[in-house]
C-alpha positions in Angstrom: 14.1 107.6 15.8 13.2 105.4 19.4 9.8 106.1 17.8 10.5 104.7 14.6 11.6 101.5 15.7 9.1 100.6 18.0 6.3 101.3 15.5 8.8 98.6 12.6 8.4 95.8 16.0 4.7 96.6 16.3 4.2 96.3 12.6 6.2 92.9 12.6 4.4 91.8 15.6 0.9 92.6 13.7 1.7 90.9 11.0 2.8 88.0 12.6 -0.1 87.2 13.9 -2.5 88.1 11.2 0.4 85.2 9.6 -1.4 82.8 11.5 -4.6 83.2 11.6 -4.6 82.5 7.8 -2.0 79.8 8.3 -3.8 77.7 10.7 -6.6 74.7 10.2 -10.5 76.8 9.9 -13.0 76.0 12.7 -14.6 72.0 12.1 -18.1 72.9 11.1 -21.0 70.4 11.8 -20.4 67.0 10.8 -22.1 66.0 7.4 -24.8 63.3 6.2 -23.4 59.4 6.3 -22.7 58.0 3.6 -24.3 55.4 2.2 -23.7 51.7 3.8 -21.3 49.3 2.0 -21.7 45.7 0.6 -21.3 42.8 3.4 -18.9 40.9 3.5 -18.2 37.2 3.0 -19.7 34.7 5.8 -17.3 33.2 7.4 -16.7 29.0 8.3 -18.6 28.3 11.6 -15.2 28.0 13.6 -16.7 25.1 16.0 -17.8 23.2 13.2 -15.0 23.7 10.1 -11.6 24.1 12.9 -12.7 23.1 16.7 -14.3 19.7 15.9 -10.4 18.8 14.8 -9.0 21.2 16.4 -9.8 20.5 20.2 -8.2 18.1 23.2 -10.9 16.1 22.6 -10.1 14.5 19.6 -6.8 15.5 19.2 -6.5 13.5 23.0 -8.7 10.4 20.5 -6.0 10.0 18.2 -3.2 10.2 20.2 -4.0 6.7 22.4 -4.3 5.3 18.9 -1.2 6.8 18.0 0.1 5.2 20.7 -0.2 1.7 20.1 0.7 2.1 16.4 3.5 1.0 14.6 4.8 5.4 13.8 4.5 5.6 17.5 6.5 2.7 19.0 9.2 2.8 17.4 11.4 0.0 17.4 14.9 -1.2 16.8 17.1 -2.5 14.1 18.6 -6.1 14.2 22.0 -4.2 15.5 20.0 -2.6 18.3 20.0 1.1 16.9 16.5 2.6 17.1 15.0 3.4 13.8 15.7 7.5 13.5 19.0 6.6 14.6 19.5 5.9 10.5 18.4 9.5 9.9 22.0 10.2 8.8 22.2 7.7 6.0 20.9 8.5 2.6 17.6 6.8 1.8 16.9 6.0 5.2 15.9 9.7 6.6 13.7 10.6 4.2 11.1 8.1 5.9 12.6 7.3 9.6 13.2 10.8 10.2 10.0 13.7 11.7 11.8 16.3 9.4 13.5 13.9 6.7 9.8 13.7 5.6 9.2 16.5 5.5 12.4 17.8 4.3 11.8 14.9 1.4 8.8 17.4 0.1 10.4 20.4 1.4 13.5 19.8 -0.1 12.0 17.8 -3.2 15.2 15.1 -2.6 15.3 11.2 -1.6 18.0 10.6 -0.8 18.5 12.6 2.6 21.6 12.8 4.3 21.2 14.1 7.9 21.9 15.4 10.5 18.0 14.8 11.5 18.9 12.1 14.7 22.2 13.0 15.6 21.2 15.2 19.3 17.5 13.8 19.4 16.2 10.9 17.7 13.4 12.3 15.1 11.1 9.4 15.6 8.0 10.1 12.9 5.4 12.1 14.9 2.2 13.6 13.9 4.4 16.7 11.5 5.5 13.9 9.6 2.4 13.4 7.7 0.7 16.4 8.5 1.6 20.2 7.4 2.0 22.4 10.8 3.8 25.3 8.3 1.4 25.2 5.4 -1.7 23.5 6.2 -4.8 23.0 4.6 -5.2 24.2 1.0 -8.3 25.0 1.4 -10.5 25.7 3.8 -13.6 25.3 1.9 -14.0 21.4 3.1 -17.3 21.6 1.6 -16.5 21.8 -2.4 -12.8 20.6 -2.0 -13.1 18.1 0.7 -10.3 18.3 4.3 -7.2 17.7 2.5 -6.2 17.3 6.7 -3.0 19.4 5.7 -0.9 16.7 4.5 2.1 17.0 2.7 1.2 15.3 -0.5 -1.7 14.0 -2.3 -0.1 13.8 -5.6 0.6 10.1 -6.9 3.6 8.4 -6.6 6.8 8.3 -8.3 8.0 4.6 -7.7 11.9 4.4 -6.1 12.7 1.0 -8.4 11.2 2.3 -11.4 10.2 6.2 -12.0 8.7 5.7 -15.0 5.9 4.2 -13.0 3.5 6.5 -11.1 0.8 5.4 -8.1 -2.8 7.5 -7.6 -4.7 6.0 -5.1 -7.4 8.1 -6.1 -10.9 6.1 -6.0 -14.4 5.6 -4.4 -12.9 4.9 -0.7 -10.3 7.6 -1.1 -10.9 10.6 -3.2 -8.7 13.0 -2.2 -5.7 10.1 -2.6 -4.7 10.4 1.3 -3.2 6.9 0.4 -0.2 8.3 -1.7 1.1 9.9 1.7 1.6 6.4 2.6 2.7 4.6 -0.1 5.7 7.4 -0.7 7.2 5.1 2.6 5.4 2.0 2.0 7.3 0.7 -1.6 10.1 -1.0 -2.8 13.6 0.4 -2.0 15.3 -2.6 -4.2 14.6 -3.9 -7.5 13.5 -7.5 -8.9 16.8 -9.0 -9.9 17.8 -9.0 -13.0 20.8 -11.5 -14.6 24.3 -10.7 -16.0 26.4 -10.8 -18.8 26.1 -14.7 -17.2 22.7 -15.2 -16.5 24.0 -14.8 -12.8 22.8 -12.2 -9.9 24.9 -11.4 -6.9 22.8 -11.5 -3.2 25.7 -9.3 -1.7 24.1 -8.6 2.0 22.3 -11.3 4.2 19.4 -8.2 4.6 19.1 -7.7 0.8 15.5 -7.5 -0.4 13.1 -5.2 -1.6 12.6 -3.7 1.9 10.3 -3.8 5.3 7.5 -1.8 3.8 6.8 -2.7 0.3 2.6 -2.8 0.9 2.0 0.2 -1.6 3.5 -1.2 -4.7 2.2 -4.7 -3.5 -1.3 -4.5 -2.9 -1.1 -2.7 -7.3 0.7 -5.8 -8.0 4.0 -4.7 -8.7 7.9 -5.2 -7.3 8.3 -9.1 -7.0 10.3 -10.4 -9.5 8.5 -11.5 -13.1 8.9 -15.3 -13.6 7.2 -17.7 -15.9 3.1 -18.2 -15.8 0.0 -16.7 -14.7 0.1 -13.2 -13.5 -2.7 -10.4 -13.2 -2.7 -7.4 -14.8 -1.8 -4.5 -12.7 -4.3 -2.8 -10.6 -6.3 -5.3 -11.6 -6.7 -6.2 -7.8 -9.8 -5.1 -5.8 -8.4 -3.2 -3.2 -6.7 -1.6 -5.2 -9.8 -0.8 -7.5 -12.3 -0.2 -4.4 -10.5 0.5 -1.2 -7.1 2.3 -0.3 -4.7 2.7 2.5 -6.5 4.9 4.5 -10.4 2.9 3.7 -9.1 -0.6 5.6 -6.7 0.5 8.0 -7.6 4.3 9.2 -11.6 2.9 9.5 -13.9 3.8 11.9 -12.4 1.4 14.9 -14.7 -2.4 15.9 -11.9 -2.1 19.0 -9.6 0.1 20.9 -7.1 -1.6 19.1 -8.1 -1.2 15.1 -9.0 1.3 12.8 -8.2 5.6 13.2 -4.7 6.3 13.9 -3.6 3.0 15.3 -3.4 1.6 11.4 -4.3 -1.8 12.6 -6.9 -2.7 9.6 -10.4 -2.8 11.2 -13.3 -5.0 11.0 -15.3 -2.4 10.1 -14.0 -1.5 6.2 -13.8 -4.8 5.4 -17.3 -5.3 6.4 -18.8 -2.4 4.0 -17.5 -5.1 0.9 -17.2 -8.6 2.4 -20.2 -10.4 4.5 -17.3 -11.2 7.5 -14.2 -9.9 8.2 -11.4 -12.2 5.5 -8.6 -14.3 6.9 -5.3 -15.2 6.0 -6.2 -19.2 5.6 -8.7 -18.5 2.9 -6.7 -17.1 0.7 -5.7 -20.1 -1.6 -5.7 -20.9 -5.4 -7.9 -22.6 -7.4 -7.2 -26.3 -5.8 -7.3 -25.5 -2.4 -3.6 -25.8 -1.1 -3.2 -21.8 1.0 -0.7 -19.6 0.5 0.8 -20.5 3.6 1.6 -23.7 2.0 2.6 -21.9 -0.8 5.6 -20.1 1.1 6.7 -23.7 3.1 7.0 -25.2 -0.2 9.1 -21.9 -1.6 11.6 -22.3 1.0 12.0 -25.7 0.9 12.6 -25.3 -2.5 15.1 -22.7 -1.7 16.9 -24.5 0.8 17.3 -27.6 -1.3 18.1 -26.6 -4.9 18.5 -23.1 -5.1 22.3 -23.5 -5.4 24.6 -19.9 -5.8 26.7 -20.1 -9.3 29.6 -22.4 -7.5 26.9 -25.1 -6.5 28.3 -25.3 -2.6 25.9 -23.3 -1.3 22.5 -22.8 -1.2 20.9 -19.5 -0.7 18.5 -20.1 2.1 20.6 -22.4 5.0 18.6 -24.7 6.5 17.8 -22.0 9.7 16.3 -20.2 6.8 19.4 -17.0 6.9 19.7 -15.4 3.7 23.3 -16.4 2.3 25.3 -13.3 -0.1 26.9 -15.2 -2.9 26.4 -15.4 -6.6 23.4 -17.1 -7.2 21.7 -18.0 -10.9 19.5 -15.5 -12.0 15.8 -17.1 -11.2 17.5 -18.3 -7.4 17.7 -15.0 -6.7 14.2 -14.4 -8.5 12.6 -16.9 -6.4 14.3 -15.2 -2.9 13.4 -12.2 -3.9 9.6 -12.9 -3.9 10.1 -15.0 -0.6 10.9 -12.0 1.4 8.3 -9.5 -0.7 5.6 -12.3 0.0 6.6 -12.3 3.6 7.7 -8.3 3.8 4.3 -7.4 2.5 2.7 -9.2 6.3 -1.0 -9.3 4.5 -0.2 -12.7 4.0 -2.3 -12.2 1.0 -4.9 -10.0 1.9 -3.5 -7.2 0.3 -3.6 -9.0 -3.9 -4.3 -12.7 -3.3 -4.0 -13.0 -6.8 -0.7 -11.7 -7.4 0.6 -13.7 -3.9 -0.7 -16.4 -5.1 1.5 -16.3 -8.3 4.5 -15.0 -6.7 4.5 -18.0 -5.2 3.5 -20.8 -7.7 6.1 -19.5 -10.6 8.6 -19.0 -7.9 8.6 -22.5 -6.7 7.9 -23.8 -10.9 11.3 -21.8 -11.1 12.8 -24.1 -8.8 11.5 -27.7 -10.0 
């Protein structure tokens, strides 16, 4: 019996050994011949020329120095002493006056953003307002697609005062439409006055007007109150057809404080089309009357003939301060045009014919 058990155990061990041998990996043979080489991949972009050219300290330090001289970089204060970015919790303000607010304008698709954008810290405009540091470039094939500089938008801009109108800065001076980024904020927020049922218009704030950045629409001849008299066609101005925000304000610097990211107009840009840098004093009508003289006349007319509906006060007082009240619509329209001419801040250079006609037609409406 004991011999039988011993024999059974021996047979079990032998079977186990055979099973292991049958199921174990075979001993590998010699390596086979190499396969055919695959096709070469597409050559990558040269990092030195296409990336480091912009993404280097040497390149960015110069931009930072220019930006520090710009109005965007130097945060100004409002009439009540608050910084511009501290308006970030007001509807319609955050989308242009705060860094994240401008980004969210495109991320969220909302122009009437309300904070908190600056409750804990200032959100002044910075690099990442205009340049998307998340999505980056639309294409790295700069040779064929152009360098979009990762700008948040290159699309035509639908106007706040009239959503049926879109402006597009594409022309020979701005083939990518970079200036459309600028127009998003550099446009009026308030449309020109229109008459109520009684032929009047109410000015409800002493800070009333188109707002402080109407340059984008002024360039195209849009935004002012239309009064009887000659007016140029929309988009007919030479600067609208052959120049742009970036062409004039971001050209190759002629001095340390112009061009590039200072956004101060550079003479180098002017000299591409003009024999000399234009002077505001050269903006004059056919009779030789300068825009400055027309604006001064218009203010005088508003201070002496711009009476409210009760005939008791003028829309601008003797010191030039705007007065709230209900005024005949032509008075409000002339006042709106006066404010627009001042807020454009180019002294007519953006669109000379439009500026002169706005001023003259406003004067004629009050006489």
